[in-house]
N, C-alpha and C positions, 0 to 999 in steps of 0.2 A: 691728802690733798695734792694738787698741783700745783705748784711754787710758779708764778709768772717772773718773769725777769724782763724788764726793757729790754728792746732787739739793738738799742743804740749803745748802750751802756756794754750789752753783750758782747758788743764788735770793736768796742774801742781800746784801742792800744792792738787789734789785729787784724783787723780788715779794713776798719776806720780812723780817722787821726782824731788828733783833739782836738774842739772847740776853743780851747784856752792853751797857747804854747808861751811857757815862760819859768827861769827857775828863779826861785827865791830864797833866802835863808829863813831858816826857823822863825827866825823871830818876826820878820815880813811877811810871810806865807800868807796867816791870816788875813791880813789888811789886803792885801791882794785879789786875793778871792772874794773879797765883800767889794773890792772894786769893781771886779769882773761884775759881777752881779747885781751892781749900781748903772753900771754900764748898758748892760743887755734890757735891765726893766726899763730905763729911761728911751731908750729906742724903740721896744715893744708899743712904750705909751703914745710916743712922737708919732709913731708911723705907722701902727695896726691898731690903734683905740680911737685915732682920732679924723676927719675925714678932709683933704684928700688921705684916701690909705694909701699907703707905699708899697704894701705885701711884702714887708720883709720876712723872710723863713729861717734867718739861723745870721748869730754874729760870731764872726770870730775873733780872738783878739791873742797879738803876739804881742810879747814885752820885747825891746832891748836896752840896753841899760840907760839912753837917754830919754826913749821914745817910746808911746803907746799906740800899734798900728790896729785900728778897727776896720773891718773886712764885711761889709754888709750883702746879703746874699736876695737881691728883692727880684720877683715878678714884673714890677712899674720901674726900674731907675729911672727915668724920664720923673717923675714925681720926689722920687729922692734927690737924685742933683737938682734938680730945679733948674729954672732959667738961666741960662750962663754961667752956672755951676754956683749959685745964689744958696741954695738951699745945703747944699754940702758945705762952705764956709761956715754957714752960721750952725749949723751940728757942732764944725771943729772949735768952733770958738765955746759954743754950750759945754762940748765934753772936758774942755779944758779945764773952764770953771770948775765943773764936777769934780775931777781928779787932781787937779791943781799939777799935772805934767804935760809936758809937748804931745800933742794924739794929730795922727794923720789917719783918715776916713779914704775906703777905697769900695766900690759900688760892683759887683757882679750880676749880671742878668742871670735868671732863672728862663732859663727856652722854654719849660714845657711845665707850666705850673700843674695841669693835670696830674702828674707824677710825684709832685711835691706832696708829703703828709702833711705837714703845718700847715701851707696852705688848704690844702683838701675840708683841713680839719675848722680852720677859722671861715669858711668859705659855707660851712654846714651851720659854726654856731651862729653866722650871720643870720643866716635864711631861719633856723629855731628863732631867733630874737624876732624875725619879722612875722612870725606863726605859720609858717610855713607848713607843709605837713611832713612831718620826718621820715614816713615810709619811702613816701614818691622823691625827697631828697636826699634820702639814702643810695638810693636805686640809681637816681640821677648822676651822681657822682659815680657811681660804683661803675657804671658803664663809661663815662668818661673819661676814666683812668685805663678801664680796659681798651678802649677804642687808642688812645693816647700812646697804646705798645704796651702795658702793664701786664705780666704773667699771672697777677692775683693781687687781689684787692677786699680788705675787711675792713668793717666798720663798727663798730660799736657805738651806739647812746644808751644812755642810762640817766632817770631820773623821772620828774611827771612830765611823760610824754603825754603829750594831748591837752595838759592842764591836769589830767586825774590824778585822784584822791589817794593813789594809791602809785610809790614808785614802784617802775619794774626798769627792764630790760631789753634793748632790742638790738639782734643782729643780722647786718648784712656782708652775704659773701660771696665772693665771687673770684675763681682760677683758684689755685692753691697760695697758702702763705708757710713756707719752710720755717719754723722758728729757731731748731735746733741745727739747722745749717752755718756752721762761721762763713764760708765760701756763699752764702746767699747775701746778694743785695736787699735788705727790705729795711725799707725808711719804716720810723713808727712816730706819732703825735699825740700831744693829749692837749687838746682844748677845752674850755667853760663858755657854753652858752646861757647867758645871763640874762633870763625872761620876768615876764610878770609875775607866775605862779612858781620861779623857785629856780635852783640852778640845773643845767641838762649837761654834763660831762661826753666829750665825743673823744673816740681813740679813732687814730685810722693805721690800719696796718697796708703798705703798696710792695709788694714784690716786684721788681725790677728784672732780675735773673741775678745769675754770676758775677762777680767782681771782675770786670775787664770786658765785658760782652757789652756792644753797645747795644740800646733799644734802637731798633729800625718805626718811628709812628708808623702806623698803618693809613692807608689813603680809604678816605673816606668816601665812598660812592655814592651819589643822589640815585632814589630812585625813581625812573621816570614811568608818569602814568602809562596807562596802558592804550597804543595807539587803534582807532577803529578804522579800519579803509585805507591804510596809511597816510590818515589825520587823524588827531583829535579830537573827540566826542563823534559829530554825527547825527541828525535827526532822520526822522519821517520811516517807513517800512525797510526802504534800505539800508537804512543805518542801523536797525534793528535787526538785519538777515543777516550784517556784516560784524554784528558785537557778538552771534553764535558761534561765528568760527568759520564761515561759508565764506569762499574768495566772493571779491569785489564784482565780479562780471555775474556769478552766481546767488551775489543780494542783488543786485538792481535788476534781474530778470526776474526775483522770486518776486521782490517788491512790484516791479509792472503787474505780472502775473497776478498778484492780489486787488490790483488798484482796480484790472480790467477785470475781474469776473464780479467785484461787487456791484450789487443790484443797486439799477436804478431807481429812484421814487416814482413812481406813476403820476402823472398829472391828474387832474377830473376833466372824465370826457373824453382823454384816449387810455388808450391800451397801452401796455409798457411793452417794451421790445422781446421780441421773441427769445433769443440767442444772444450772450455776449460772451462766448468762448473764442469765437474767432482770432480778437485781438492779442487773448490769450497764448494761444498754438501759433500766432506769428512773434509773440515774445520770444517765446522761449525758442524759437526754429532760428532764430535771428545769429544765436554763435555761429551755429552750424552751414549758416549762408556765408556768414561772413567768411569761415575757413575755406569751403568751396572755390569761392571767388578767391582766395590768398594762394590757392591751388593752381588755377586756370591761369593766375597772370605770372608765375614764376616757370 
């Protein structure tokens, strides 16, 4: 059987840095480890499980001799910081009460949320909790990540999808995901969607390219509606003639010819006109006559 390994843990210490940076003697190592877990759980409950959501994707902890420095990577730094920094000050006091140490808080903005696996997984879990279609949601976020500049995306949802009795697994994949290439920058996250019919697990892989290569966001071009005869829309016989690909002049002349050839209903007691082909001939000869007059004047 194939053995799966987390892309983050596989690259930590080689091409990725540690999310907790500190040194401790053997006696206090376990206490610091539990304390880091409490800090991350508290921040996740505060900013990701309540409204308004702060969209905190990663929490880094750096310990010095006298202080604990906590760095939050958020897609909504305004929600985390609050008006005039009030939320940051409140968070600092709560973390100091939780740890019993002096705490410093720093907030870093995530400029492209569509390229962050944790934020994508949280968004998918939120949509599934609202009973959205899982296939449509997975496809939508895959395309959004590719439009943002990703080179590969893979999303797996497993559980009672759609409320079915039998749990199953669905996969959506675009591009390439090199899992064994340590030089490849692959972001990975696993989140949980708690629905009324059970828990659905969401796994997200996003391949951003090799380390050191900057991702250039793709320009999203808007598709314009087809123009008919130099202007949008257009009705009548002339508009239909131009819609078939004919030039403007030909469409107009064809429309006039059709209007001229159309039979005129006869009134009771009077005979219908003999022939109505003469206006049609004049309409079709109008461009040639104009061309001849232009040559004479030139």
